[in-house]
NUMAR-247422 format. One record per residue (C-alpha): x, y, z. Coordinates in Angstrom, 1 decimal. Example, Ala and Ser with C-alpha at 12.3 -4.5 7.8 and 13.67 -1.06 7.14 Angstrom:
BEGIN
[[12.3, -4.5, 7.8]];
[[13.7, -1.1, 7.1]];
This chain:
BEGIN
[[78.7, -8.3, -73.9]];
[[81.4, -6.6, -72.1]];
[[81.2, -6.0, -68.6]];
[[79.6, -2.3, -67.1]];
[[82.1, -0.1, -65.1]];
[[81.3, 2.1, -62.6]];
[[84.7, 4.5, -62.4]];
[[85.4, 6.8, -59.7]];
[[88.1, 9.5, -61.2]];
[[88.6, 13.4, -61.5]];
[[85.6, 15.4, -62.7]];
[[84.7, 14.6, -66.0]];
[[85.4, 17.2, -69.2]];
[[88.4, 18.6, -67.0]];
[[92.2, 18.1, -67.8]];
[[92.5, 15.2, -70.3]];
[[93.5, 12.5, -67.9]];
[[94.6, 8.8, -68.8]];
[[91.6, 7.5, -67.0]];
[[89.3, 9.7, -69.3]];
[[91.1, 8.2, -72.7]];
[[90.8, 4.6, -71.2]];
[[87.3, 4.3, -69.6]];
[[86.0, 6.7, -72.7]];
[[87.1, 4.5, -75.1]];
[[85.7, 1.3, -73.0]];
[[82.7, 2.9, -72.9]];
[[82.0, 2.5, -76.7]];
[[80.8, -0.9, -76.2]];
[[79.6, -1.1, -72.5]];
[[77.6, 1.1, -70.1]];
[[79.7, 3.5, -67.6]];
[[78.8, 5.4, -64.8]];
[[81.7, 8.1, -64.0]];
[[81.5, 9.4, -60.6]];
[[83.2, 12.7, -60.4]];
[[86.0, 13.3, -58.2]];
[[85.7, 12.8, -54.1]];
[[88.4, 15.1, -53.0]];
[[91.5, 14.3, -51.5]];
[[92.3, 16.8, -48.6]];
[[90.1, 18.4, -46.2]];
[[88.3, 21.6, -47.2]];
[[89.9, 24.8, -46.3]];
[[87.0, 27.3, -47.1]];
[[89.2, 29.3, -49.1]];
[[87.7, 31.3, -52.4]];
[[89.1, 28.2, -54.2]];
[[87.4, 25.5, -52.2]];
[[84.0, 27.4, -52.0]];
[[84.3, 27.9, -55.8]];
[[84.5, 24.3, -56.5]];
[[81.8, 23.3, -53.7]];
[[79.6, 25.5, -55.6]];
[[80.1, 24.0, -58.8]];
[[79.6, 20.5, -57.3]];
[[76.1, 21.7, -55.9]];
[[75.3, 23.1, -59.4]];
[[76.4, 19.7, -60.8]];
[[73.6, 18.1, -58.7]];
[[70.8, 20.3, -59.7]];
[[71.3, 20.5, -63.3]];
[[73.5, 19.8, -66.2]];
[[76.6, 21.8, -65.8]];
[[76.7, 25.1, -68.0]];
[[79.6, 24.7, -70.7]];
[[82.9, 25.9, -69.6]];
[[85.3, 25.2, -72.7]];
[[85.8, 22.4, -74.9]];
[[85.9, 19.1, -73.3]];
[[89.3, 17.5, -73.6]];
[[87.9, 13.8, -74.4]];
[[84.3, 13.2, -75.9]];
[[81.9, 11.5, -74.0]];
[[80.3, 8.6, -75.4]];
[[76.6, 8.0, -75.3]];
[[77.0, 5.3, -73.0]];
[[78.9, 7.1, -70.0]];
[[76.8, 8.6, -67.5]];
[[78.4, 11.4, -65.5]];
[[77.1, 11.6, -61.9]];
[[77.9, 14.3, -59.4]];
[[78.5, 12.7, -56.1]];
[[76.5, 13.3, -52.9]];
[[80.0, 13.1, -51.0]];
[[82.0, 14.8, -48.2]];
[[85.8, 15.3, -49.2]];
[[87.2, 14.9, -45.8]];
[[90.3, 12.1, -45.8]];
[[90.7, 10.6, -42.9]];
[[87.5, 11.4, -41.3]];
[[84.9, 8.3, -40.1]];
[[82.0, 10.7, -40.3]];
[[82.6, 11.5, -44.0]];
[[83.7, 7.7, -44.8]];
[[80.3, 6.4, -43.4]];
[[78.4, 9.7, -44.8]];
[[79.8, 8.7, -48.2]];
[[79.2, 4.6, -47.9]];
[[75.3, 5.4, -47.2]];
[[74.6, 9.0, -49.3]];
[[77.1, 8.0, -52.2]];
[[76.1, 4.3, -52.0]];
[[72.6, 4.7, -52.4]];
[[73.0, 7.5, -55.1]];
[[75.2, 5.3, -57.3]];
[[73.1, 2.1, -56.7]];
[[70.0, 4.2, -57.9]];
[[72.0, 5.1, -61.0]];
[[73.1, 1.6, -61.3]];
[[69.3, 0.5, -61.1]];
[[68.2, 2.7, -63.7]];
[[70.5, 1.4, -66.1]];
[[70.1, -2.4, -65.4]];
[[73.8, -3.1, -64.0]];
[[74.4, -5.6, -61.8]];
[[77.9, -6.5, -60.5]];
[[79.9, -4.2, -62.7]];
[[83.5, -3.6, -62.5]];
[[84.4, -1.1, -60.3]];
[[87.4, 1.0, -61.4]];
[[88.7, 3.7, -59.6]];
[[91.9, 6.5, -59.8]];
[[91.3, 7.8, -56.5]];
[[91.9, 6.1, -53.5]];
[[89.2, 8.2, -51.7]];
[[86.5, 5.7, -53.1]];
[[88.0, 3.0, -51.0]];
[[84.7, 3.5, -48.3]];
[[82.7, 2.5, -51.4]];
[[84.2, -0.9, -51.5]];
[[81.4, -3.5, -51.1]];
[[78.7, -1.2, -50.5]];
[[77.7, -1.3, -54.3]];
[[77.0, -5.0, -55.2]];
[[80.4, -4.5, -57.6]];
[[82.1, -7.3, -59.1]];
[[86.2, -7.3, -59.5]];
[[87.8, -4.0, -58.2]];
[[90.5, -2.2, -60.6]];
[[92.8, 0.6, -58.9]];
[[94.4, 2.9, -61.5]];
[[97.2, 4.6, -60.3]];
[[98.9, 7.3, -62.2]];
[[100.6, 9.3, -59.6]];
[[102.2, 8.8, -56.2]];
[[99.4, 10.0, -54.1]];
[[102.1, 10.1, -51.0]];
[[103.9, 12.8, -52.6]];
[[101.6, 14.5, -54.8]];
[[101.1, 18.1, -53.4]];
[[97.4, 19.2, -52.6]];
[[96.8, 15.9, -51.0]];
[[96.5, 15.4, -47.3]];
[[99.0, 12.4, -47.6]];
[[98.7, 10.3, -44.2]];
[[94.9, 9.5, -44.6]];
[[95.0, 9.2, -48.3]];
[[97.7, 6.6, -48.2]];
[[96.0, 4.7, -45.5]];
[[92.8, 4.7, -48.0]];
[[95.3, 3.4, -50.6]];
[[96.5, 0.6, -48.7]];
[[93.0, -0.6, -48.0]];
[[91.8, -0.2, -51.5]];
[[95.0, -2.2, -52.8]];
[[94.3, -4.9, -50.4]];
[[90.9, -5.3, -51.9]];
[[91.7, -4.9, -55.5]];
[[91.7, -7.7, -58.0]];
[[93.9, -5.4, -60.4]];
[[96.3, -2.6, -59.9]];
[[97.3, -0.9, -63.2]];
[[100.2, 1.4, -62.6]];
[[101.1, 4.1, -65.1]];
[[105.2, 4.0, -64.4]];
[[107.6, 1.1, -63.3]];
[[108.3, 3.3, -59.8]];
[[104.8, 2.9, -58.8]];
[[104.5, -1.2, -59.8]];
[[107.1, -1.6, -57.1]];
[[104.8, 0.0, -54.6]];
[[101.9, -2.8, -55.1]];
[[101.6, -6.4, -54.8]];
[[103.5, -8.2, -58.1]];
[[101.0, -10.8, -58.2]];
[[98.0, -8.3, -59.2]];
[[99.9, -5.1, -60.3]];
[[100.5, -4.7, -64.5]];
[[102.6, -1.9, -65.7]];
[[100.5, 0.1, -67.9]];
[[102.2, 3.5, -69.2]];
[[100.1, 6.3, -70.5]];
[[99.1, 6.3, -74.1]];
[[98.6, 9.4, -76.6]];
[[95.9, 10.6, -78.6]];
[[97.5, 10.0, -82.2]];
[[95.1, 11.8, -84.3]];
[[94.7, 14.9, -82.0]];
[[98.8, 15.5, -81.8]];
[[99.8, 14.1, -85.1]];
[[97.4, 15.4, -87.6]];
[[98.7, 19.0, -89.1]];
[[97.2, 22.1, -87.4]];
[[97.4, 25.5, -88.4]];
[[99.6, 27.7, -86.6]];
[[98.0, 29.6, -83.4]];
[[97.4, 33.0, -84.2]];
[[98.9, 34.2, -80.7]];
[[102.4, 32.1, -81.2]];
[[104.9, 34.8, -82.1]];
[[105.6, 34.8, -86.1]];
[[109.6, 35.0, -86.1]];
[[112.5, 34.1, -83.8]];
[[113.1, 30.6, -81.8]];
[[110.4, 29.4, -79.5]];
[[110.5, 27.0, -76.5]];
[[107.2, 26.0, -75.5]];
[[105.1, 24.3, -72.3]];
[[101.8, 23.3, -72.0]];
[[100.3, 22.0, -68.5]];
[[100.0, 23.3, -65.0]];
[[102.4, 25.9, -64.0]];
[[102.6, 24.1, -60.3]];
[[105.0, 23.2, -57.5]];
[[106.5, 20.7, -59.7]];
[[107.7, 23.0, -62.3]];
[[111.3, 24.6, -61.9]];
[[109.8, 28.2, -62.1]];
[[113.3, 29.3, -61.0]];
[[115.2, 27.8, -63.5]];
[[112.7, 28.5, -66.3]];
[[113.4, 32.0, -65.7]];
[[117.1, 32.2, -65.4]];
[[117.1, 30.3, -68.6]];
[[114.7, 32.7, -70.3]];
[[116.7, 35.4, -68.8]];
[[120.0, 34.0, -70.5]];
[[118.4, 33.5, -73.9]];
[[116.9, 36.9, -74.8]];
[[116.9, 35.8, -78.5]];
[[114.3, 33.0, -77.9]];
[[110.6, 33.5, -76.7]];
[[109.3, 31.3, -74.0]];
[[105.6, 30.5, -74.5]];
[[103.8, 28.9, -71.4]];
[[100.4, 27.4, -71.6]];
[[98.3, 26.7, -68.5]];
[[97.1, 28.0, -65.5]];
[[99.6, 29.3, -62.9]];
[[99.0, 28.0, -59.4]];
[[102.5, 29.0, -57.8]];
[[104.2, 32.4, -58.1]];
[[105.2, 33.2, -61.5]];
[[106.2, 37.0, -61.1]];
[[110.0, 36.1, -62.1]];
[[108.7, 34.9, -65.5]];
[[106.1, 37.8, -65.8]];
[[109.1, 40.2, -65.4]];
[[110.7, 39.0, -68.8]];
[[110.1, 40.5, -71.9]];
[[110.8, 37.2, -73.8]];
[[108.3, 35.3, -71.8]];
[[104.5, 34.8, -72.9]];
[[102.1, 33.5, -70.3]];
[[99.2, 32.8, -72.3]];
[[96.8, 30.8, -69.3]];
[[94.8, 27.7, -70.4]];
[[93.8, 26.5, -73.9]];
[[91.4, 24.0, -74.9]];
[[93.3, 20.5, -75.3]];
[[92.2, 20.5, -79.1]];
[[94.2, 23.7, -79.9]];
[[97.3, 22.6, -78.5]];
[[99.1, 21.2, -81.5]];
[[98.7, 24.3, -82.9]];
[[101.2, 25.3, -80.6]];
[[103.3, 22.6, -79.9]];
[[103.6, 21.6, -83.7]];
[[105.0, 25.2, -84.5]];
[[107.3, 26.2, -81.6]];
[[110.8, 25.1, -82.2]];
[[111.4, 23.1, -78.6]];
[[109.2, 21.4, -76.2]];
[[110.0, 22.0, -72.9]];
[[110.0, 19.3, -70.0]];
[[111.4, 21.6, -66.9]];
[[110.4, 19.7, -64.1]];
[[112.1, 20.0, -60.6]];
[[113.3, 17.1, -59.1]];
[[110.9, 15.4, -56.4]];
[[109.5, 11.9, -55.6]];
[[106.4, 12.9, -57.3]];
[[108.2, 13.4, -60.7]];
[[110.5, 10.2, -60.1]];
[[107.4, 8.0, -60.0]];
[[105.4, 9.8, -62.6]];
[[104.9, 9.4, -66.6]];
[[103.9, 12.6, -68.4]];
[[101.2, 12.4, -70.6]];
[[102.6, 15.4, -72.6]];
[[105.9, 13.4, -73.0]];
[[104.2, 11.2, -75.8]];
[[102.0, 14.2, -77.0]];
[[105.1, 16.2, -77.7]];
[[106.8, 13.4, -79.7]];
[[103.5, 12.9, -81.8]];
[[103.7, 16.7, -82.7]];
[[107.0, 15.8, -84.0]];
[[108.8, 18.8, -81.9]];
[[112.3, 18.4, -80.4]];
[[112.3, 18.0, -76.5]];
[[114.5, 19.4, -74.1]];
[[114.3, 18.5, -70.2]];
[[115.9, 19.0, -67.0]];
[[116.5, 15.5, -66.2]];
[[117.2, 14.2, -62.7]];
[[117.3, 10.6, -63.6]];
[[113.6, 10.9, -64.5]];
[[113.1, 7.0, -64.7]];
[[109.8, 7.3, -67.5]];
[[112.1, 9.4, -69.7]];
[[114.6, 6.6, -70.5]];
[[113.1, 4.9, -73.0]];
[[112.9, 8.0, -74.8]];
[[116.2, 9.1, -74.0]];
[[117.3, 9.2, -77.8]];
[[114.6, 11.8, -78.6]];
[[115.3, 14.1, -75.6]];
[[118.3, 16.6, -75.0]];
[[118.4, 16.6, -71.3]];
[[120.0, 18.9, -68.8]];
[[121.5, 17.2, -65.7]];
[[122.2, 20.8, -64.2]];
[[119.1, 23.1, -64.2]];
[[122.0, 25.7, -65.3]];
[[122.7, 23.9, -68.3]];
[[118.9, 23.8, -69.4]];
[[119.7, 26.4, -72.1]];
[[122.4, 24.2, -73.5]];
[[119.9, 21.6, -74.1]];
[[117.3, 23.9, -75.4]];
[[119.7, 24.8, -78.4]];
[[121.0, 21.3, -79.1]];
[[117.4, 20.3, -79.2]];
[[116.7, 22.9, -81.5]];
[[119.1, 21.5, -84.2]];
[[117.0, 18.0, -84.2]];
[[114.0, 19.8, -85.8]];
[[114.3, 17.5, -88.6]];
[[113.8, 14.5, -87.0]];
[[110.0, 14.7, -86.9]];
[[109.2, 11.6, -88.6]];
[[111.3, 9.9, -86.6]];
[[109.8, 11.3, -83.3]];
[[106.0, 10.6, -84.6]];
[[107.0, 6.7, -85.5]];
[[108.5, 6.3, -81.8]];
[[104.9, 6.6, -80.4]];
[[103.0, 5.2, -83.3]];
[[101.9, 2.0, -81.6]];
[[101.4, 3.9, -78.0]];
[[98.0, 5.3, -79.2]];
[[95.1, 5.3, -76.1]];
[[93.0, 2.8, -78.6]];
[[95.6, 0.0, -77.9]];
[[95.9, 1.0, -74.5]];
[[92.1, 0.8, -73.9]];
[[92.1, -2.5, -75.5]];
[[94.8, -3.9, -73.5]];
[[93.0, -2.8, -70.4]];
[[89.7, -4.3, -71.6]];
[[91.2, -8.2, -72.3]];
[[92.7, -7.9, -68.8]];
[[89.2, -6.8, -67.3]];
[[87.5, -9.4, -68.8]];
[[90.0, -12.2, -67.7]];
[[89.2, -11.6, -64.1]];
C-alpha cells in the first residue's frame, strides 16, 4: 500500500501549480491531507491581505464557495485543510503558535483518517516549524522557485526557514538545475516540470473573444514584476499589424499596454480554456525580464505552449531552463529585437507536430510516477 502524504502547499484549486499536478496524481492511490498555504510575508493589513484573511476564515467555518473551475481535479482521497495559522515569517510567536495550533489541527485530521507516519511533503519553507510536531515519517521538500529572489516574500526569514527545512529533509526535489545547485547533492534530485498533455494537445475550439483576423501574439499567466511590460509595450507599438492578447491578472502597472489599440488585456481565464487561445494564436510569448528568480525558474507554460503546438518567442537572458528547447524557441537576446523574434516564430507555424512530440514523454503522469518511486525508496 502506498504511504499517505501530508502536503503543505499553496491553496488547492488556485493557479495550476506543479505540486497540485504531482500530488493530485499521487492521491489516486493513497490518502493525502492537503494543507492550504501559510503565507511567506508578514501581513500588511491592506485590502488584498484583508480579503485573503477573510477567505481563510470562510474556509475554516465551511466549504469554500465556488470561485471558478479548479485548475486540477481533486481526487476523492485528497482532503483539503484550511490551516489555523499565523502568516508571519521570522516571528517566534507565530512559529510557536503554528506548531501548537496547526500541529494539533493536522494531527486530529490524521487521526480521523487513520494516518500514521505519513510522508510530509512541503512546497513552502513556512512549514518548517511543523517538522517533528506531526509524528511524520520522511520529509520531502519540493522547490519550484528561488524564494530568496521571489517578489512578495520576506526573503531573510523565509530563507532561514528554508535552511532549517533542507537540513531536516530526506529528499529535495528541485524544478531547475539552478535550484539543484543550491541544495545538498546527496539528497537533491532534479525534477523538471511536466505538462497536462491531454488538456493542451487535444484540439480545442477557438475562444470567442480571440480576434478573428490578423496575426496574434499571446501570453497567459500573471502579469507581475517578472514580466517585461515595457518591452512588451514597445514591441506592440512597433507592430501595429499584430494584436497582442494577454491573459491573466495584472499585478503591476499596465497603463502603457492599455494605451495601445492593438493590445487586449483579457484578465484571467479558467485553465481549461487556455488551449482555446494558445492553439489558435500565431505565436506564444515568454516576455520575462532578467532576474535571479527567472534564471532559477522553469516555467510551466513553456511545455504547455509546446503541447499546444504553437511557435514560441522569448526575451532571452541566458535563461537556463530554455536551453533544452532552444530549437523550438525564437529568442531575442536584446529586448529591442523582440518583434523580430515574434515575426521569425510566426514562420515556424507548420512545425506543430514536432513541437508536440518534443514534450510527449514529459506529462505529469510520468513525473508523478517518478516522484512516487523516489518516495517509496525513503
